[in-house]
N, C-alpha and C positions, 0 to 999 in steps of 0.2 A: 862739668864739660871738659873733655880732654883737649889739649892742643892750644891752651891760652897763653903759653909762654911766648913772649915777644922775642923776635930776633934782635941782634945787636943794632944799636942806632946806626942808621945809614941815611944818605940823602933821600929825600922824599920822592918816591916814584910818581910819575905823572898820572898813571892809571892803575886802578885796582880791579881785578876780576874777582868777583864773589859769586860762587856757583854752589847751589844746593843740589846734593846728589842723593838719590834714593834708588837702589836696585837698578843701576844703569851700567853694570860692568860690561855688557856686550857692546855698548856704544862708546865707552870711554876711550878706546884706542884712537878712533877718528877724531874725537873732540880734543884729546891731548895733542895729537899731531898738529891739529889746526892752531892750537894755542902756541905750540913750539915754534911754528912758522912766524907768528906775531913777535915772539921774543927775539928771533934771529933778525927780523926786519927792523926791530926797534929796540936794540940792546939798552938795558938799564932803565927803560921807561915803564916797565910793567912788573907788578906783583900779582900773585894768584893766591886766593884764599878759597880752598875747597872745604865745604861743610858736609860731612856724611851724616844724613838724617836717619840713623838707625837702620842702615841697609842690612839685608839678610843674605845677600849674594857676595860676590868677590869685589864689590865696589870699594870698600875701605882698603883692602889689601892693594888694589891697583893704585889708589890715590897715594898711599904711603910709599909705594915703590917710586912713584913719580916725584914725590917730595924728596926722597933720598937722592934721586938723580939731579934734582934742581934745588939743592939746599940753599936757603937764603932768598929764593924767589917764589917757591911754591910752599905754602903751609896747609896743613890738613887739620881741621877740627872735627870732632865727632860728638854726637849727642843722641839720646833716645829719640825715636821718631816723634816729631812734633809738627811736621808740615813744612812746606816750602818757605812760607813767610818767616817762620821762626828761625829756620836755618839761615836764611839771608840776613836776618837781623843779627844773628850771632856773628856772621862774617863781617857785617858792618862795624861791629864793635872793635875789631882789630885791624880793619883796613886803614892804610896810611896814605893812599894815593890822593892826588888832587881831584881826580874824577873816578867814579866807580860805575861799573856795569855789571849786569847779572845774567850772563849767558847760561842757558840750560845745558847740562853735560851730555845730552843726546843730540845736540845740534852741532853745527860746524861754522867756524869763522873762515871765510875765504882768504887766500893770500892777498895781502895789501889792505886788509880790513882796518887794522889799527893805523896803518900809514895814512890812509885816506882821512881818518879822523884827525890825526896829528897835523896833516897838511892844512886842513880847513881851520883848525883852532889856532895855529901859529899866528901870532900878531893880533889876536882878537881877544877881548875880555868882555864882550857884550853878549855872549851866548849863554843861555841858561840851561839848555839841554841839547844833546846831540841825538838825533834819530837816525838809525841805519836801515838799510834797504832789505826787507825780508823776502826771501824766496822760499818756495815750498819744495822740500825734498821728499819724494815718495820712497818709503822704506823698502817696498817690495820691488819696484822697478828701477830704483836709483835715478829716476828722471827728475830733473830740476826745472821748475816752471815759475814764471813771474806772474802769478795769478792772485796775489794778495789783494783783498778788496780796497786797500788804501795805497796801492802802488801809484796812483795818480799824484800823491804827495811828492813823489820822486821824479815825476815826468820832466821837470825843468832842469834836472841835474843837481849838482851840489849847490844848495841855496839856503840862506838864512831867512826865516819867515817870522815877523812879529805877529803873534796870534791875534792881536787886536785888529790889525788890518787884513789878516788872512784867517778869518774865523772858521773857514772850512778845513783848516789844517789843525791837527792835534796829534799827539802820540802817547800811547799808553803801554807799550811793550817794554818791560824792564829788561828782558834779555837783549833787546836790540836798541838800547838807549844808554847814554852816559849822563851822569848827574854830578853836580859839584858836592864833594864830600863835606866841605866846611859848612855849606848851607844846611845840609841834612843834619849835621851835628848841632849846629846853632839852634835849630828849631825842633830838635829831638824827634825828627821824622822817622817813622818805622813802618814796616809792612804790618797791616792789621790781619792777624791770623784768623779772625772771625769770618773774613770774607773768603768763603770757599764754595764752589770749586774754581771760580774764575773771578776776574776783575780785581784781584789783589794788586796786580801790576798797575791797572788803570787808576785805582784809588790812590796808590802811592804817587804815581806820576802827576795826577791832577792836583793833589795836595801840595806837591813840590812846585808845580807851575803857578799855583795860586799865591805862592810866597813872593813872586815877582810882580811888580806893578804893571809891567807891559812885557810879558814873557816872550822871549825870542828863542826859537828852536831852529837848530841847523839840521836840515834834511840832507844827509850825505848819501847820494845815490850810488856812489862808487864804493861805499863800504857795504859789502854784501854778506848778509847773515842767512845761513841755510837752516830753516826751521823744518825739523823732521816730522813727517806724518807717519806714525808708527802703523805697521800692517796689522798689529794685534789690538789696535784701538786703546792702548793702555796709557797713553799720555794723559796728563791732567786735563788739558783742553779738550781732547777727543772724547773723554768720558764725562764731560761736565754736564751734558744734557740729562744724564741719568741721576744726577745728584740733587736731592731736594733743596739743598742750600742755594742752588741757582735761582730758586723762585722765592726765597725769603731772605737769607743772609746777604746775598749779593745786592739785592735791592735796598735793604735797610741800611747795612753798614757800608755799602759801596756807593751806588748811584745817589741815594737820598742823602747820605752823609756829605758827599762833596758838594751837592747842590746847596744844602743848608749851611755848610761851611762858607761857601762863596757869599750867600746872602748875609751871613753874620759878619764876615770880615770885610767884605767889599760893598755891601748894601745892594748888590745885584748879582745875577749869574751871568758871567761873560758869555758871549755868543759862542766862542770856541768850545766852552765846556758844555753848553746846551747841545751843540752838534756832536760832541763826543758821547754824551749820554744817549742821544737819539741814534747814533751809530750802534751803540751797544743794544738798545732796545729793538733795533731792526732785526736782530737775530731771533728774538722771541717771536716776532711776526713771521719770519721766514720759516721757523720751526712749525708754527701753526699752519702756514700756507702749504708747506710741503706734504704734511700728513705722514711723514716718515721719520720724524724725530719726536723725542719725548716732549710732552707738554706738562704743565703744572699738575703734579699729582693731586688727587682729590683732597687729602688732608691739608695741603699747603695752598690750595686754590684761593680760599677766602683771604688769607693773609697776603697772597700775591696781588690780588686785585685791590686790596686796601692800600698797599704800598704803591701800586701804580697810580692810584688816585692822588696820593701825596706827591709823587714825582712829577706828575703832569702839571700840578699847580706852579712848579718852578720853571716850566717851559713856556716861553712866549709863543702865542699862536702864530705870529709872523715868522718866527724861526722854524716852527713845525711846518708851516705851509710851504716854506722855501727850501726845506732840507733836501739836498741832492747829493750828499757825499756818496751814498749807496742807494739803490732803489728801495723804497718802502713797499713791501709786498702786500698784495691784496688791498684790503680796506684799512691798512695801518694808519695812514694819514688821517682819515676820518675818525678812526678810533681815538687817536691822540688829541684831535681837535675837539671832539664832541662827546665821546662815550663816557668820559670820566668827569664831566664838568657840570652835571646835575641840571641840565637845561634841555627841554625838548627841542629837537632840531629836525628840519626837513631840508634835503638838498635843494639848492636853488635851480637845479637843472635835472633833467632825466636823460639817460643815454638810450638812443635808438641803436642797439648794439648788434642785432642780427636780423637779416631779411631772409625769409623763406619765400622765394619767388614762386615755387610750385604751389604752395598753399595760399599765397597772397597774404602772408602775415609778417608782422614785424614785432620783435621783442623790445619792449620799453621797460627800463629799470630805473628806479630812484631809491635813495637811502633815507632812513629816518631813525630817530631814537624816540623812546616813549611810546605812547599809544599810536596805533595806526591812524594816519590822517584820512580824511574823506577826499576822494578824488573822482573826477569825471573825465571821460574821454569823448572828445568831439571829433566826428568824422564828417567833413563837409558841412559842418554847422549842426549836425544832429548828434545828440548824446547816444552812444552805443555801449553795450556791455563788452568787456573783453572776451575774446574767444576762449582763452585759458588764462588763469590767474593764480597766484599764490603769494604768500609772504614768506620769504626765506630769512632764516636767522643766520647771522654771521657770528659764529662762535670764535672766541679768543680765549684759549686756555680754560676751557670748560664753562664759559659764561657767554650767553648771547648778548653782546654789547651793542650791536647795530642790527638793523633789519633792512631788507630790500623788498620792495613791492615789485613783482614781476608780472607784466601784462603782455600777452600775445594779442595783438589787435589787427584787424583788417587794414591793409595798406593801399586800398584802391582809391581813397580820396584823401584830401588834405586833413592832417591830424593836428589836434591841439590837446594838451594835457593841463587840467586845472586841479591843483592840490590845495586843499583848505582855502578855496576861494581865490587863489592866485594862479595865474597862468605861469607854467614852468617852461623854461627854455628847453628845447629838444636838441641834443647834441649828438654827434656821431663818434666822439672820442672824449676821453677825460681831458680837462683843460691842462695846459702845460704847467709845470711847477714854476711859480714865480721866482725869478733869479735875484738873489742878493749879491752874488758874485758871478760875473760873466766870464767863463773860461773860453779860451780859443776853441776847445773841442765843442763846447755848446754853440759858439758862433757858427762853426762849420756845419753843425747839425741843423741849425735853424735856417741858415742862409744858403746852403748848397744841397738841399735834399734831392734835387733832380739828378745831379751828377752821381750822387751816391746810389740812387735807385737804379740808374742805368748801368753802373758798374756791377751791381749785384745781379742784374737780370741777364748778363751776357752769357750765352751758351755757345758751344762749339758747332761746327758745321754738321757733324753727324746727328746731333740732337735737333738741329734746325730741320734736317731732312726727315728725321723721325716724326717731328711735329707736323710737317707738311703731309706726310703719308697718313698720319692718324687723323688729321682734320680734313682729308680729302672727302669728297661727297660720297663715293661708294663705300668707303670704310666707315664713316660716321653714320651713314644710313643703316648699315648692317649691324652696328654695335650699339647704337644709342639707347636701345631699350634692354640691353643685356644686364644680367645680374652676375656679380662675381662673389663667390663664396669661398671662405677659407677659415681654417682654425689657426694653428700656429704656422709660421713660415715653414718649419721643417717637419711637421707631422699633422695628422688629421684625426679622424675617429672621435670628433667632438660634435657639438650641435650643428656646426656649419656643414659638415659632411652629411649628417643625417637629414638636414633640410635639403641639401643638394639631391640626395637620393630620392627624397619624397617628390621634389620637383620633376625629376626625370621620369618617375613612375606615374605621377598624377597630374602634372601641369606642364606638359611639353610645349604649351603656348608661351611659356616663359623661357627666354634664351639664357639658360643658366650655365655657368662655367665654374670649375673648381680650381683653386690655386694651391700648390704645394711645391716645395723645393725639389728640383730634379735629382734623381738618383736615390732618394730616400725610400725606405720600404713602402711607405704609403703612396709615394709617387708611382712606384711600379705596380702596386695593387690597383690603384684607381685608374691609372692609364690603361691597364689591361681591360678594365671593366667599362670605361667610358671614352676611351680613345682621346681624340683631340679636344674634347670638352674639358680635359684636365690640362692646365697650362702651367708651365714651369715658372716659379717665382723668380723675378729678375730678368726674364728673357725678353726678347724684342716683342713677341706676341703679347706677353703680359703687359708691357708698357703701352702698347697700342690699345689693348683692351681697357686698361685702367684710365686712359685718357678719354675714353668714350662712354664707359658703362653708366647706367642709370643708378644702380645700387651696388654698394659694397656691403657684404653681410658677413660678420665674423663673430666668433665666440670670444675674441680678445679685442681689447681696445688700446693696446700699446701703440705708440706713435708709429712704430715700424710697420704696423698693420693698417691703421686707419688713415695715416698721412705719411706714406713711405717717402723718404727723402729722394729716392730715384724718380718719383713722380712729381713731387712738389718743386723740385729743382727745375722742372720743365714747364709746369703750368699749375695754376690753382685748380685742384680737383673739383669737378662739377657733380660727382656722384653723391648720393645720399648714403649715410652710414648707419647701418643697423647693428646694434650691439646685442648679440644673442646671449652673452654671458657664458662664463665657464662654470659658474655655480651660483647658488643662491647667496645674495648679499645679506650678511648679518652684521657686519661692522660698518663703521662710518667711512666710506671711501670717497666722500664728497670732494676733498681737496685734490684727489687724483682724477676723478671722473668729471668734475666740473670744467676741466680744461679740455675735454674731449668733444669733438663735433658730432654729437649723437642726434640722429633724426628719429630713430626708433630704439627704445630702451626696453628690453624684455625683462619682465619680472615673473615670479612663480608663486608667491604666497601673498595673502592680504597684508600681513605684517611688513613684508619686504616692500610691497608697493606703497603702502602708507608712509614708510620711513623715507621715501624719496619724494613723493608728490605732496604730502600734507603740509599745511602751514607750519612755520617755525622749525622745519627740518633744514639742514644745511645745504641741500642740493638745489641747483638752479632749475632742475627739470620739473615739468608740470605734466598734466594728463595729455598734453599734446604729444610728447615724445614717449612717455612711459606707459607701457601696455601690459596688462596682466594676462599672460598667455600660457605660461609654463615653458620650460626649456624644451627645445626640439628633441634633445636626446632622452628626455624623460619617457617619451613614447616607447623607444626601444629598450630603455632600462626596465620599464614595467613588463615588457614582453619577456625579457631575459629572466626577471624575477619569477614569473609564472612557471618557467621551466625547471626551477630548482626548488623542490619541496624540502621539508626539514631533513629528510634522510639523505639528501644530496649536497648538503652544505658542509663543505670539507675544509674551510679555511679559517684560521685566526689571522685576520688581515691587519697588519700594522702599517698605518699610513699617515705619518706626520706631515704637516705643511712645512714650508721653507721659512727662513729668517732673512730679512733684508740685510742685516749686518754681516751675514756669512756669505753673501753673494755680491761681487763687485757690480757696479752699474752696467747696464747693457751698452754694448758698443753701438754706435750710430747705425741704424738700419738693420739691426740684428735682434733675434729673440733667443739666441743661445747664450747661456750663462755659464760662468766658471765659479769656482769656490775660492774663498780666501785661503791664504797660506796658513797652515797649522790648524785647520778645521778639526783634525782628529783630537785635539786637546781641549776643545770647547765643551761647555756644559751641555750644549745641545746633543753632541755625539755621545758624551758619557751617559747622559740620562736615558737616551733611547737604546743604547747598547745594554743598559741594565735590564730593559724590558726584553729585548731580543735574545739576550743570553740567559734569561731567567730559567732555572731548572724547573720551578713550579709550573711555569707556562708550558714548557716542553713536555712535562709529565702529563699535564691535563690534556694537551693536544693528543698525546700518544694514547691515553686512556679511551678517548672517543674517536680515534682514527682520523684526526685532523692534522693539517699541515700548518706550520707557522710561516706566513708569507710577509715579506717586507716590500712595500710599494712606496719608494721615495717620491716626493713632489717632482714634477717635470723640471722645475728650476734647479733641482739638486740631484738630477738623475745619475750623475757621475759619482755621487757620494758612496754608493754601495761598493764600488770597486776599491775604496780607500779603507773599508772596515774589515776587521777580522771577525767574521760572523760564524756562529756554530754551523756545522754541516746540516743540521735539521732545518735551518732557516732557508727558505727558497726566495731568491730575489726576483721581483717582478718589475715591470716597466710600463709606463703609459704609452711608450712608443712601440708601434708594430704589433699591438695586440688589442683584443676587445676587453677593455677594462670593466665594462658593464657586467661581464660574466664574473669577474672577480668579486664585485659587490654582491651579485646574486648568489655566489657560492659561500659567502661569509656566514659563519656561525656567530661571529662577533667581529666588530670593527673597533680597533684601538687607534684613536687619532688625538689631536690636540685642539686646534682651532679651525681645522680645515672644513671647507664646505662640503667635502665628500661625506660628512655625516648626514647631510640631507639626502645623498644618494642612498645610503643605507636605510634611512628612515622612510624614504619613498617606497622601499621594498619590505618594510616592517622588520628590518634586521636590527639586532641589539648593537648598542654603541657604548664605548667607554672613552671618556675624555681624560687625557693626561696632560696637565697644565702646570709644569714645574716653574715656568717663567711668566706666569699670568700678568703680573704687574707691568713688566716691561712690554709685553705684547699688547696689552689693552690700553696703555697710556701713550701710544704713539711710537713705540720703538720699531714696529713693523709698518707695513703699508696700511694706512688707515688707523682708526681708533675704535674703541668700544662703541657699539651702536645700540639699536633697540633690543638685540638678542642677549638675554641673560642665560648663561649656560645652566646655572642651578635652577632657574625658573622655567626656561623654555627648552632646554636641551633634551636630547633623546636617550640619555643614559647617565650613569653616575659620573661626577666630576672629581678627579683625584689630583693630588699635587706631588706625590712621590711615586717612584717606580714600583715599590712594593705594593702600594695601594692600587695602582693601575692593574698590576698583575693579579692581585687578589680579586678585584672586581671582574676581570675577564675570566678567571678560573671559575668564579661563582656562576657566571652566565653559562659557560660551557658545561658545567656540571648540571645546571638546572634544565638546559635545553635552549634551542636557538630561537626563542620568542621573547620579545621585550616584556618587561613587567607591565602590568595594566596601566600604571600612571604614565609610562612612556608611550604606550599604544594610544592613549587618549590624546596626548600632545601631538602625535603623528597625525591622527585623524583630524585634529583641529587645524594643523598646518597644511595638510593636503586633502581638503574635503572632496576634490574632484580629480580622479585619476582615470581619464576616459580615452587616452590614446589620440587626442585631437590637438595636442600642443602645436604641432607643425602647421596644421591647417590655420590655427588662430594667428600664428606668426606671419604666414603668407598674407592673410587678410590685413594685418597691421601694416606690413610693408607697402602693399598696394594702396591702402588708404592714405598713406603718408604723402602721396603725390597728388591727391585730389584737392581741388580748390575749396577753401573754407568760404562759406557763404552765409551772410545775414541779410535780412530784408532791408535794413537801413543802409548797410554799406554798399549794396549792389543795386539800388534803385537806378 
């Protein structure tokens, strides 16, 4: 290793900065400037040891130039790439300060950072660690936010906290912490490079704090550390969910090791350490609950759950039950308390969590492990069967660890639930988390709920006037049975528009209105055809309509559609929501859809329907909501397909779906999406450009008189304008055109995971799947995770992983003719046994039936 020559003996600096650097040249100027400020504010107190970890960019040159400018203060070491922990350990070997900290070289130390630490430590020798205040720096926008989940630790200002008496306090971030160097050297403490991709810091910090009999940490709120969230997602933490070590090495060498160390050296696990591990585990549950982050890959899942079982043995049930440092998502608390403890368990209560007053039903739910218990429902003293029932599996990283029994039961008489011979308490909400530490914030929340609710419900005089008009008798009587239909906020031509057209032509007894954004092409087209029955989204008439309508019917279930903030800020919506769907569900979307208020849930195939309503599926929905009708747009799609015989199919249609990591989150109340910066350099763009620019595909299309057409997903509609496409590629859009015709005209469809493959299959059109990023997409990297549909077993065409293979498969289909192979025709026939043009009729029946009272002879005597 280069750079180990020590500088001449000099007075010991108070602080050493040790920073591991790998390919961070673009960030170094800001970092260096921020450290220079600390030097100027605290002359003589600071040394810097920068360790280049085998960078391949200009990082090492930048660091050496800095060392030349700051000879005697800044030293540079360099080593072959060995990881962040190994680089920090190398820096520790030569650090000579009393305290050491490990800031990352893409982050920023604010002015006064070190001065705040100095001021707090002066005159004190009882502090074991200093924790500084982390803020989030958005690399794209440069916005700085105070949103770290542990910001509560700094709410009281600069304070020292003994962790024994403040067990909900802990700190594990090495970049934003200071440690005593002599203690580290005495106990030969080092970063464990096996713990990757995360918790290397937490493990080091926990082992360090376990060395003190009663560790005391200074939480210095005035020392502000800016943690950079990189726009390209390239930081170690940001990419950690895609690393298999997060599900094996982190648990084994990280969490389990510190717990076992505490047991071995102290005879028990301190409560602060249990809370720290629970905080870390909460991210695994959040990833599972969100459905949009990677979960344990199949090869690592068994080891992950075996390690979880060992970890849970070190966590006291009382500590798990009272944990409140951050919210535990979903069923996390019950999983930690019961799923890994090898004992059958049934919840002591059941939740009456939703009332459907129109149907006269209430949903009652309780959890259990092991075999399903026997239960009985008593209504007014009589045993009655549930109207609808299922057992839902609660999956956690690929395993069903808990189950819920869901009953929809008549609510017309007094109810009682008996499970395994014991009456269970019926509650309306989860019990509060029992407090072991009572904070002022929790006191205010518990003892002043009315004042808080009143403040949240305050609206301006214009909104009060609007509500008065909307609730007036003439308006409410006029609109109370109306149906509001919409597709996306800014465009139409999906199932909702086609159902609206059907209602206007066949069911004028239904007061149907269509909603779309004013000024869009679809607004102009539909307004011309249907006049005032087309209402501008966000307008005053739209608000009045939404505050009174009986049904909201949409092909999308985004919150901006089903619970728009402009309406929910005024009143709780009373309408029933029908989810028509944008396409056939083949993946597991339960973590997204389970949070939607669906009263009617349209499905199109037997497999799809069963994947939602059957026992041991992850969805909360039963046959009450879920109806097998077919998509309304399938009726028109089939009509279009009949118009285009084999000799009229003139398109090679390239239609990939979107990627959640390439599209920033939706802004509140919007459905329009943007793209991340630098998308042109991503694998997604490179791989699809290889297909679109393929000479072989262009030649095959020319031989048969076909056009190559590119139809990006609506969430990435602006992508085409950023690409350098060949002149023979025609760019299409979902907006402002009849896309059914594009599928009908297809000689072959090239897609990846998109449900548009079902559109092509519905018309007996050939399909090619191009799945270069299958592992990431099917293990939770995108919205949802792999479901019942296996592309190799159930798909409607060959599955490829390289652009060359995808092109070869498409060329082979074009050369053979525009009819799927017999094996794929058989799959299509099994998937869509009934193509009768009556999907819209069945959907209308389902919506109307959803408002009819459920009756049983026992419940309604």
